[in-house]
C-alpha positions, 0 to 999 in steps of 0.5 A, spaced: 109 188 514 117 186 514 114 179 512 111 181 505 119 184 503 121 177 506 116 173 501 118 178 495 126 176 497 124 169 497 120 169 491 124 173 487 131 171 490 134 178 489 135 184 493 135 189 487 133 196 489 132 194 497 136 197 502 140 193 507 141 199 511 134 201 512 132 194 515 138 194 519 135 201 522 128 198 523 131 192 526 134 196 531 128 200 532 124 194 534 129 191 538 130 197 542 122 198 542 120 192 544 124 191 551 117 190 554 117 183 552 121 181 558 117 185 563 110 186 561 104 182 558 099 185 554 096 180 550 098 173 546 097 177 540 101 183 542 107 179 544 106 174 537 106 180 533 112 183 536 116 177 536 114 176 528 116 183 527 123 182 530 124 175 527 122 177 520 126 184 520 132 179 522 131 174 516 131 180 511 138 183 514 140 175 514 138 174 507 141 180 504 148 180 508 149 172 507 144 168 503 146 166 496 143 168 491 140 174 494 146 177 497 150 177 491 144 181 487 145 186 493 148 193 490 152 195 496 155 201 492 148 204 491 146 203 499 151 208 501 147 212 507 152 212 513 146 210 518 150 209 524 153 216 524 147 220 521 141 216 524 143 212 530 148 216 533 144 223 533 138 219 535 141 216 541 143 223 543 136 226 542 133 220 546 138 222 552 137 229 552 129 228 551 129 223 557 133 228 561 129 234 560 122 230 561 125 228 568 127 221 567 133 218 571 139 214 569 140 208 573 133 204 573 131 198 568 125 202 567 129 209 566 133 205 561 127 202 557 124 209 557 130 212 554 130 206 549 123 207 547 124 214 545 130 212 541 126 207 537 121 213 536 126 218 533 130 212 529 124 210 526 122 217 523 128 217 519 129 209 518 126 209 511 132 214 508 137 209 506 131 206 502 129 212 499 136 214 496 137 207 493 130 207 490 132 214 487 139 212 484 135 206 481 130 210 478 125 204 476 122 201 482 120 194 482 112 193 483 113 189 489 118 193 492 114 199 490 107 196 494 111 194 500 114 201 501 107 205 500 103 200 504 109 201 510 109 208 509 101 209 509 101 204 515 106 209 519 101 215 517 095 212 520 099 210 526 099 218 527 091 217 527 091 211 532 096 215 537 091 221 537 085 217 538 088 213 544 090 219 547 083 222 547 079 215 548 083 210 552 084 211 559 091 212 562 094 214 555 097 221 554 099 225 548 106 224 547 108 230 542 115 227 540 111 221 537 107 226 534 113 230 531 116 224 529 110 221 526 109 227 521 116 227 520 116 220 517 110 221 513 113 227 510 119 223 508 114 219 504 111 224 501 115 224 494 115 217 494 107 217 495 106 222 489 110 218 484 107 211 486 100 214 485 101 217 479 104 211 476 098 207 478 094 212 475 098 212 468 098 204 469 105 204 467 112 202 470 113 206 476 120 210 476 122 216 480 125 222 477 133 224 478 134 230 482 136 234 476 129 232 473 125 235 480 129 242 479 
């Protein structure tokens, strides 16, 4: 949950090893996915959780960008993945093409909402990339940061199981192969991190990631 990272920022009062760009991407994911907050009521729990995800991720972005002393500890030189060009733009194009191929229109609010939802699925699958690059450059990962990223990745992986279960047992829910593909892609991006995280827990030492040269 983004709230865990927000708590870590408030307690540690530094943003070392944290990627602002990853959290800007996740904020865009939540804003484009949860447009149904304005159109459909599912339950109080569902609505509250959606608002909390948007609010806590917005707070993370605000703290890293503007709040002292946190923003002064953010190392922009290490967080250089060009997320607007290599994440947002390609995912927007893919979502548009997917929407057209699936027979969607372009002019109704429902069509736009569906296209934004598809965009959020594509973007979420690669949103962690800037964070993984930052960790690779820092190498030594702070315990709270490592735990947050591990459980976030595990949570996303379990979502695949949830989607498949719902497709088989929830009336009206259908298989969505874009979702399955993106879920698997996202889990694979975490795989290297998972391996070194679990190995560090097994050894009981500090959690550090190898350099690209050490992995060869």
